N, C-alpha and C positions, 0 to 999 in steps of 0.2 A: 406592830400588832399589839393590841392591848390584851393582857391576860386577865382572866377572871379568877376569883377565889377570895379567900379570907385576907386579913391583914388591914393595912391602913390605906388611906387615900393619900398618895404622894403628890407633891407639887409637879413632878414630871408627868404623872398620869393626867393631872388636870390641864397642864399646858397642851398635851397631846389632844385631849378631848375638846378643849376650847378651840384649839387650832382647827380641828376637823369641822367644828361647828361655825367657824368664821368669826369667833369672838376674840378680840384682841386681849392680850395679857398686858399688865402694867408691872413695873418693877416691884417685886414683892407680892404681887396680887395672888399668884398661885399658892404661895406659902401661906398667906392669910386664909384663903379659901380652904386649904388643907387643914389648918388649925381648927376652923369651924367644923368641917366635915368629920374630923377624927374625934373632936370633943362630943359631937352628936352621936357618933358610934359608941363612945364610952358610956355616955348617959343612957343610951338606948338599951343597954344591958339591964338597967334598973327600972327605967320608966319608958314606956313605949312611945317614942317620938315618931318612928317610921317603921314600915315593914321592909323597907329597902335597906339592906345592910351590906351587900356586895360592894366593894370599893369602886369597881367600874360602873355599876349601876348608880351608885351615889353620885359619881362624877357626871354621868350622863343625865340621869333622871331628876337629880336635885340641882346640882350646880349649873351645868350647861343649860338645862331647861329654864332655870331661873333667869339666867343672863341673856337668853334669847329675847327677853323683853326689851333689851337695849335697842332692838330694831325699831321700837316705837319712841325712841328718844327724840327730842329732849324731854327731860322730866323736871321742869322747874317747879319750885314750890314744895308741896308735901305729898308723900305717898303713904297710904294706909295699906298694910299687908294684913288682910282679914283672915283669921284662922291660921296664923303663922306656923303653928306647930313647932317644927325643928328650925324655923327661921328661914324657910325658903318660900318665896324669893326675897324677902326683906333684907336679910343680912348680906347676900351677894350684891344686891342693888345698892345698899348703903356703902359697901366697899368701893364699888365702881362709880358711884355718884356722890362724892363727899360733900358737894354743895347742896344736896337735897336732904330735907328732913324726912326720915322714914319712921313710921310708927308701926310696930308689930303688935297686933291685937290677938290675944289668945285667951280662951276661957279657962283653961287648965292652969291652976296655981303651979303645979310641978313643971309644966312646959315653960311657964313664965320664969321660973327659977333658972331653967336651962338658958333661956334667951338672955336673961340678965347676966349670967355667967359668960356666955359667948360675947356679949357686948363689951364686958370688962376685959376679957382676954384679948379682944381685937382692938381695944381702945377706940370704939366707935362713938364719938361724941354726937354724931348726927342721927342717932337712933334712940327711940323711946320705946320701952316695953310697957304695954298696958294690959292689965288683966281685966277682962270683962267679956260680956256676952251681948251681942246686938239683939235688941228686942223691939217689937213693933211700937210699944207705947213708952219706951224709955230711951232717951237720947244719951249716948255715951259722952263723957267729958272730953271731947276732942274738938279742936278747931276745924274749920272746913278743910277738906282734903282735895287737892288738885287731881289726884290719881288714886283710885282704889283698885287694888290687885287682890285676886283670890285664886287659889289653886285647888280646884275640885272639892270645895267645901260644900257647895249646894248648887242647885240650878240657878241660872240667871234670874228666873222668875221668882225665886225665893230670896235671893240676895239683894236684888235691886230695891224692893220695898223697904228692907231693913236698913240699907246703907245710903239710900238716896238722900236722906236728910243730912248726911255727913259730907256730901259731895259739894264742892264749891261750884259757883256758877261757871260754866264753861269747862268743868272738870270732866274726867272720863273714867269709865270702868274698864278694866282689863281682866277678862276671864281666861284663866288657863285651864282648859278642859282637855281631857284625854281623848283618844280617837273615838270612844264610845259616846 
């Protein structure tokens, strides 16, 4: 039984939550996911990365939720995490898919500083941090993306026109929307 409350996100908690969600762990995976989650919680005290700060909720609503995208694997090529914020789902996907190039796109300079810190701490050579904002008349300096992922940043009707120019032929959008 998982207990709620303050503190840190432990590798043990992550293994339990991932196991309940049917997401396999890999050697050292839960430890790396915990490093990211706990660094996010530390930075969250200074800059608002997320409203979710309970370790169990972080494990469920950020980490496991991000990795549920693995059900849509394989992910060959490039993944763009639009509006990455605290690095979900981009950083967990980069950990689980080391052969895939992941770009985390974030408008906030402070959030990009966090994402760069997390990339360095986790030694993720397959992830690029890009600070920018998708705009209708301005193309971002990105190569075509095979997969574009976004978690509740805006409606599909708003995101598709902004990001369709960045999607490779045959690519796919993956929208992670809440129950509402």
